[in-house]
C-alpha positions in Angstrom: 2.1 -2.9 -16.4 2.4 -2.5 -12.7 1.6 -5.4 -10.7 -0.5 -4.7 -7.5 1.4 -6.5 -4.6 -0.6 -8.9 -1.7 -0.7 -6.0 0.5 -2.5 -3.7 -2.1 -4.8 -7.3 -3.2 -5.7 -7.7 0.3 -6.6 -3.8 1.2 -9.0 -3.8 -2.0 -10.6 -6.9 -0.7 -11.0 -5.9 2.9 -12.8 -2.8 1.1 -14.4 -4.6 -0.9 -16.6 -6.8 1.5 -16.7 -4.1 4.3 -14.2 -4.8 6.7 -12.1 -1.3 6.3 -12.8 2.2 4.8 -9.7 3.8 2.9 -8.4 6.9 4.2 -8.7 9.3 1.4 -4.5 10.0 0.2 -3.7 12.7 -2.6 -0.6 11.3 -3.5 1.2 7.9 -4.3 5.2 7.6 -4.4 6.9 6.2 -7.3 10.9 4.5 -6.7 13.2 3.1 -8.6 15.3 -0.5 -7.3 17.9 -2.7 -9.1 15.9 -5.7 -8.4 12.2 -7.2 -7.2 10.9 -5.9 -3.9 11.2 -6.6 -1.5 15.0 -8.5 -1.5 16.1 -5.5 -4.0 17.8 -1.9 -2.9 16.3 1.3 -3.9 18.3 3.0 -5.7 17.3 6.6 -5.0 19.8 7.6 -3.0 22.6 6.7 -5.3 20.6 8.0 -8.4 19.3 11.7 -6.2 21.0 11.7 -2.8 17.4 11.8 -1.5 15.7 8.7 0.1 12.6 10.8 -1.1 10.8 9.1 -3.9 9.1 10.9 -6.7 5.6 12.0 -5.9 2.8 11.4 -7.9 0.6 13.4 -7.3 -3.5 12.9 -9.3 -4.2 16.3 -10.5 -0.4 15.9 -12.3 0.0 12.3 -13.6 -3.6 10.8 -13.6 -6.1 13.4 -15.1 -8.5 11.2 -16.3 -10.6 8.7 -14.0 -10.7 4.8 -14.8 -12.4 3.2 -17.4 -12.5 -0.5 -18.7 -10.7 -1.7 -15.6 -7.6 0.3 -16.1 -5.9 3.5 -15.4 -2.7 5.1 -17.0 -0.5 8.4 -16.8 -1.1 11.5 -18.8 2.5 13.2 -17.7 6.4 11.9 -18.2 7.9 10.4 -15.2 11.5 11.8 -15.1 13.7 10.3 -12.3 17.6 11.4 -12.9 20.7 10.6 -11.7 22.8 13.5 -9.6 25.8 15.0 -10.8 27.4 12.6 -8.4 25.0 9.0 -8.5 24.6 6.4 -10.5 22.9 3.3 -10.1 21.4 0.4 -12.1 17.3 0.3 -12.5 15.4 -3.1 -13.2 12.3 -2.5 -11.2 10.0 1.0 -10.3 7.6 0.9 -7.3 4.9 2.6 -6.1 4.2 3.6 -1.8 2.1 5.2 0.3 4.9 7.1 1.4 7.5 9.5 0.7 9.6 7.2 2.7 9.5 3.7 4.5 5.3 3.4 3.9 3.8 0.0 2.1 4.7 -0.8 -2.0 1.6 -1.0 -3.4 2.5 -2.0 -6.5 5.5 -2.6 -9.0 6.5 -3.4 -12.5 10.2 -4.4 -14.1 11.0 -2.0 -16.6 14.3 -2.6 -19.0 17.9 -2.7 -17.2 19.2 0.7 -17.5 22.4 1.7 -15.7 22.0 5.7 -14.7 25.2 7.8 -14.6 25.5 10.9 -13.5 22.9 13.3 -15.4 21.2 10.4 -17.0 17.2 9.8 -17.0 15.2 7.1 -17.1 11.3 8.4 -18.8 8.8 6.7 -18.0 6.2 7.9 -21.1 3.1 9.1 -20.7 0.7 6.6 -20.6 3.1 3.9 -20.0 2.6 3.5 -16.4 -0.9 1.5 -16.3 -2.8 0.1 -13.6 -5.0 -2.7 -14.4 -8.3 -4.8 -12.6 -9.1 -7.7 -14.3 
């Protein structure tokens, strides 16, 4: 399960009490890092040769509405190392921009060293967000 960051928690609280009106954003972005962020290093450039994160469009990855305070992905999410890339991945995080932006949540994954052609796959239903 992914944990919300302080940024996301504060944003949601401001929205609940009417201090902000959230802008509609259709895409969130997933990235992989070697350690917890902040402080860790995103590994997308090392893996794919591009700093761009993986787009998580609701139409593809979150096709059902939240229920019982939770929502889960509905498709596999795959991060694949390029022919020249390699990286160690220990965390994945969700952001509000393809580069830079605000980290919204992060989760530890079983640490994996990826070399050329290897993939890190988050199976359908295994990326879950819960508010209690």
